[in-house]
C-alpha positions in Angstrom: -32.5 -19.3 -42.6 -28.7 -18.8 -42.2 -27.1 -20.3 -45.3 -24.3 -21.7 -43.1 -26.9 -23.9 -41.4 -28.6 -25.3 -44.4 -28.8 -29.0 -44.3 -28.5 -30.4 -47.9 -29.4 -34.0 -49.0 -27.2 -34.6 -52.1 -27.8 -37.6 -54.4 -24.4 -39.0 -55.5 -26.1 -41.1 -58.3 -26.3 -38.0 -60.4 -24.4 -36.7 -63.3 -21.7 -39.3 -64.0 -19.0 -37.8 -66.2 -16.3 -39.7 -68.1 -13.7 -37.9 -65.9 -15.4 -39.0 -62.7 -18.6 -38.5 -60.7 -19.2 -34.8 -60.7 -21.7 -35.1 -57.8 -19.0 -36.6 -55.6 -16.7 -33.8 -56.6 -19.4 -31.3 -55.8 -20.0 -33.0 -52.4 -16.3 -32.8 -51.5 -16.2 -29.2 -52.5 -19.3 -28.3 -50.5 -17.8 -29.9 -47.4 -14.5 -28.1 -48.0 -16.3 -24.8 -48.3 -18.1 -25.4 -45.0 -21.2 -23.6 -45.9 -23.7 -26.4 -45.3 -24.3 -29.6 -43.4 -24.2 -32.3 -46.1 -26.1 -35.6 -46.1 -24.9 -37.8 -49.0 -27.2 -40.5 -50.3 -27.7 -42.7 -53.4 -30.9 -43.3 -55.2 -29.7 -46.0 -57.6 -26.8 -47.8 -56.0 -25.8 -49.2 -52.6 -24.8 -46.6 -49.9 -21.1 -46.2 -49.5 -19.2 -45.4 -46.4 -20.5 -42.2 -44.9 -23.7 -42.2 -47.0 -27.2 -42.2 -45.6 -28.9 -45.5 -46.4 -32.4 -45.3 -48.0 -34.8 -47.9 -46.7 -36.3 -50.0 -49.5 -34.3 -48.1 -52.1 -34.5 -51.0 -54.6 -38.3 -51.0 -54.4 -38.7 -47.3 -54.8 -36.0 -46.6 -57.4 -38.2 -47.5 -60.4 -40.9 -45.2 -59.1 -38.4 -42.4 -58.5 -37.5 -42.5 -62.2 -41.1 -41.2 -62.8 -41.0 -38.7 -60.0 -43.4 -40.9 -58.0 -43.1 -43.1 -54.9 -42.0 -42.5 -51.3 -40.9 -39.0 -50.3 -37.1 -39.2 -50.1 -36.9 -36.6 -47.3 -38.8 -39.1 -45.1 -36.0 -41.6 -45.6 -33.2 -39.3 -44.9 -31.9 -37.7 -41.7 -33.3 -34.1 -41.2 -32.5 -31.9 -44.3 -33.7 -28.5 -45.5 -33.3 -29.2 -49.3 -32.8 -32.2 -51.5 -30.6 -32.0 -54.6 -30.6 -34.7 -57.3 -29.0 -34.7 -60.8 -29.7 -38.1 -62.3 -32.6 -40.0 -63.8 -34.2 -40.4 -60.4 -36.3 -37.5 -59.1 -37.9 -38.8 -55.9 -40.6 -36.6 -54.5 -40.1 -34.6 -51.3 -42.9 -33.9 -48.8 -41.6 -31.3 -46.4 -38.6 -29.7 -48.1 -37.9 -28.2 -51.5 -36.1 -30.1 -54.3 -33.4 -29.1 -56.8 -33.0 -31.1 -60.0 -29.9 -30.5 -62.1 -30.3 -31.4 -65.8 -27.0 -31.6 -67.5 -28.1 -33.9 -70.4 -30.8 -32.8 -72.8 -30.8 -35.9 -75.0 -34.0 -37.4 -73.5 -35.8 -34.1 -74.1 -34.6 -33.9 -77.7 -35.1 -37.5 -78.7 -38.6 -38.0 -77.4 -41.8 -36.1 -77.6 -43.0 -33.5 -75.2 -45.0 -36.3 -73.6 -41.9 -38.4 -72.9 -41.2 -39.9 -69.5 -38.4 -37.4 -68.8 -40.4 -34.4 -69.8 -43.4 -35.6 -67.7 -41.1 -36.4 -64.8 -39.6 -32.9 -64.8 -43.0 -31.2 -65.2 -44.3 -33.3 -62.3 -41.5 -32.2 -59.9 -41.8 -28.6 -61.0 -45.5 -28.7 -60.3 -44.6 -29.8 -56.7 -42.3 -26.7 -56.4 -39.0 -28.1 -57.5 -36.4 -25.9 -59.1 -34.7 -27.2 -62.3 -31.0 -26.3 -62.8 -29.7 -26.1 -66.4 -26.0 -26.1 -67.1 -25.9 -23.0 -69.3 -28.2 -20.2 -70.6 -28.5 -22.0 -74.0 -29.5 -25.2 -72.1 -32.0 -23.3 -70.0 -33.7 -21.9 -73.1 -34.0 -25.5 -74.5 -35.4 -26.8 -71.2 -38.0 -24.1 -71.1 -39.0 -24.6 -74.7 -39.4 -28.4 -74.2 -41.2 -28.2 -70.8 -43.3 -25.1 -71.3 -42.9 -24.0 -67.7 -42.4 -20.6 -66.1 -39.0 -19.1 -66.5 -38.4 -18.7 -62.8 -38.6 -22.5 -62.3 -35.4 -23.0 -64.3 -32.1 -21.5 -63.2 -28.5 -21.8 -64.4 -25.6 -23.3 -62.4 -22.8 -25.1 -64.3 -21.9 -28.5 -62.9 -18.6 -29.2 -61.3 -15.9 -30.2 -63.8 -13.6 -32.7 -62.0 -10.0 -31.5 -61.3 -7.4 -32.9 -63.6 -3.6 -33.1 -63.8 -1.7 -30.8 -66.2 -0.8 -32.4 -69.5 2.9 -31.8 -70.0 4.1 -33.8 -73.0 1.0 -34.7 -75.0 1.7 -35.9 -78.6 -1.8 -36.9 -79.8 -4.7 -35.1 -81.5 -7.6 -36.1 -79.2 -11.2 -35.8 -80.6 -14.0 -35.8 -78.1 -17.1 -37.2 -79.8 -20.3 -36.7 -77.9 -23.5 -37.5 -79.8 -22.2 -36.3 -83.2 -20.7 -39.4 -84.6 -21.9 -38.7 -88.2 -20.3 -35.3 -88.1 -17.0 -36.9 -86.8 -17.1 -39.4 -89.6 -17.4 -36.6 -92.2 -14.5 -34.7 -90.5 -12.3 -37.7 -89.9 -10.5 -37.9 -93.2 -9.3 -34.3 -92.8 -8.3 -34.9 -89.2 -6.4 -38.1 -90.2 -4.6 -36.2 -93.0 -3.7 -33.4 -90.6 -2.5 -35.9 -88.1 -0.2 -37.6 -90.7 1.3 -34.2 -91.6 1.9 -33.4 -88.0 3.2 -36.9 -87.2 0.4 -37.2 -84.6 -1.8 -40.0 -83.5 -5.5 -39.3 -83.8 -7.5 -40.6 -80.8 -11.3 -40.5 -80.8 -12.8 -40.6 -77.3 -16.3 -42.0 -77.8 -19.2 -44.1 -76.4 -19.3 -47.8 -77.2 -22.1 -47.3 -79.7 -20.2 -44.5 -81.5 -17.0 -46.6 -81.6 -18.9 -49.4 -83.3 -20.2 -47.0 -85.9 -16.8 -45.5 -86.5 -15.2 -49.0 -87.0 -18.0 -50.0 -89.4 -17.2 -46.9 -91.4 -13.6 -47.9 -91.8 -12.2 -44.8 -90.0 -8.6 -45.4 -89.2 -8.2 -43.7 -85.8 -7.3 -45.0 -82.3 -10.5 -45.4 -80.3 -10.7 -44.9 -76.5 -13.7 -45.5 -74.3 -15.1 -42.7 -72.1 -13.9 -44.5 -69.0 -10.4 -43.8 -70.2 -11.0 -40.0 -70.6 -8.3 -39.1 -68.1 -5.7 -41.2 -69.9 -6.7 -39.7 -73.3 -6.4 -36.2 -71.9 -2.9 -37.0 -70.6 -1.8 -37.8 -74.1 -3.3 -34.8 -75.9 -1.4 -31.9 -77.5 -4.6 -30.5 -79.0 -8.3 -31.4 -78.3 -11.1 -31.1 -80.9 -14.6 -31.1 -79.3 -17.2 -32.6 -81.6 -20.6 -32.5 -80.0 -24.4 -32.2 -80.6 -24.6 -29.7 -77.7 -26.9 -31.8 -75.6 -24.5 -32.3 -72.8 -22.3 -29.9 -70.9 -18.8 -29.9 -72.5 -17.0 -31.2 -69.4 -14.1 -32.8 -71.3 -13.4 -29.6 -73.3 -13.3 -27.6 -70.1 -11.1 -30.2 -68.4 -8.8 -29.9 -71.4 -8.5 -26.2 -70.8 -7.7 -26.9 -67.1 -5.0 -29.4 -68.2 -3.4 -26.7 -70.4 -4.4 -28.4 -73.6 -5.5 -26.0 -76.4 -9.0 -26.9 -77.8 -10.9 -26.4 -81.0 -14.7 -26.6 -81.4 -17.4 -25.5 -83.9 -18.9 -22.1 -83.2 -22.3 -23.2 -81.9 -24.5 -21.3 -79.4 -23.4 -23.5 -76.4 -19.7 -23.3 -77.4 -19.9 -19.5 -77.8 -21.4 -19.2 -74.4 -19.0 -21.5 -72.5 -15.8 -21.7 -74.6 -15.5 -18.4 -76.4 -12.2 -16.6 -75.6 -10.7 -19.8 -74.2 -11.0 -22.2 -77.1 -10.7 -21.7 -80.8 -14.2 -21.6 -82.3 -14.4 -22.5 -85.9 -17.1 -21.5 -88.4 -16.6 -24.6 -90.6 -14.9 -28.0 -90.6 -12.1 -26.5 -92.8 -11.5 -23.9 -90.1 -11.1 -26.6 -87.5 -8.3 -28.3 -89.5 -6.5 -25.0 -90.0 -6.7 -24.1 -86.3 -5.5 -27.6 -85.3 -2.4 -27.2 -87.4 -1.6 -23.7 -86.0 -2.2 -24.7 -82.4 0.0 -27.8 -82.9 3.2 -25.9 -83.8 2.7 -22.2 -83.0 4.2 -22.0 -79.5 3.3 -18.3 -78.8 -0.3 -19.1 -79.7 -0.3 -22.3 -77.6 1.0 -20.2 -74.6 -1.9 -17.7 -75.0 -4.4 -20.6 -75.3 -3.1 -22.3 -72.2 -3.4 -19.1 -70.2 -6.9 -18.3 -71.4 -7.9 -21.9 -70.8 -6.7 -22.0 -67.2 -8.6 -18.8 -66.5 -11.9 -20.1 -68.0 -11.6 -23.6 -66.4 -11.4 -22.0 -63.0 -15.0 -20.8 -63.5 -16.1 -24.5 -63.6 -14.0 -26.0 -60.9 -15.7 -28.0 -58.1 -15.0 -25.1 -55.7 -16.8 -22.6 -58.1 -19.8 -25.0 -58.5 -20.0 -25.4 -54.7 -20.1 -21.6 -54.2 -22.9 -21.2 -56.7 -24.9 -24.1 -55.3 -24.5 -22.9 -51.7 -26.1 -19.6 -52.8 -28.9 -21.5 -54.6 -29.6 -23.8 -51.6 -30.0 -20.8 -49.4 -32.3 -19.0 -51.9 -34.5 -22.0 -52.4 -34.8 -22.8 -48.7 -35.7 -19.2 -47.8 -38.3 -19.1 -50.6 -39.9 -22.5 -49.7 -43.5 -22.0 -48.7 -43.5 -18.3 -49.3 
C-alpha cells in the first residue's frame, strides 16, 4: 500500500505529558506532513471538534483497559491501522494495531501477571506491535512481557514544542518517580542555590510534593500542570528520575536552550549523552550545576548541543518515524 494513502486512527487519549498532550502534537505533525489520512478519536473522554465519536464509548472503555470489548475499528470510519498510547488498548478486528508504551511503571510495580502486562500480551497475541520510547525501554518491555523481539520496536514520542527561555533565574529540578533520591540530594541543591542566589524549584506530582513537604525540604514546589511556567523560569534544569518514563521535560529544556544535568543512567546515556551533562554521582551533579550556572562559554556549548538533540524528538521528527512505521505495519498485516 502507498504510504501516502494509509488511513490512521489515532487515539488522542494517550500519553499525556506535563507539557501538553503529546498525541495531539503528533496528530498535528502528521497532518502537517501530509503522509496519511488521519482519523482522530478518544477512548476515554468525549470527542472534540473534528474527532470521530465512538458509539457506546463509556460502556466499552472499562473493557478496553483490559484489551477486551468491541473492536474499535468497527466504530471508526474506514482506517488501515489503529494507534493507541494510553491505558486503553481496544481490540481491532480487520486492521493492525500499534500500542505506544512510554511509561513502564505498571510493568515495574506489579508482577508479570499484572493487568497491564496481561493487556499488552493479549494485544500482541492478536498481532499488535508495541512501541517503546528507547532501546533501554524496549529491553525492559521485552524482559517483562517475554514476547518475540520483533513485536516491540522503538519510536520516541513527540516532545511538545516550547518557547526559548531567555532570562531564567531558577534551578529547576524535575522529579519523576525518584522522590527519595531528590530528598537525599535536596540539601546540597539548596546549599548550591543559596551560593548562586537562585531559587530552587521542584517540579513534581501531587504525591511527591506531599512527601517533600513532610520531609521539611525548603524548596518551591510546582505541579506538573505548571511545567511550561517552570521551564520559563529555569537557568539550569536537573533531571531526577527513576527511568520509567521518557524524559520529555529534560528534552524540552534542551529545546528551550536551558542546560540540563542528570545522573549517568542507561536511559540518560542513550537519550541525553552529548547534549546534557551526565553525572556519575550526586556530588558531580552539584559541581556541574555550579559550572553551568556561571560559565558562559560552557552554557553556550550546552545550548547548541541541546538544540541539536531536541530536534530529534520534535513532533515533526516523531511524525516522520511513525509514518514509516504505519506503512510497514500495514504492508505486513496478514502476510
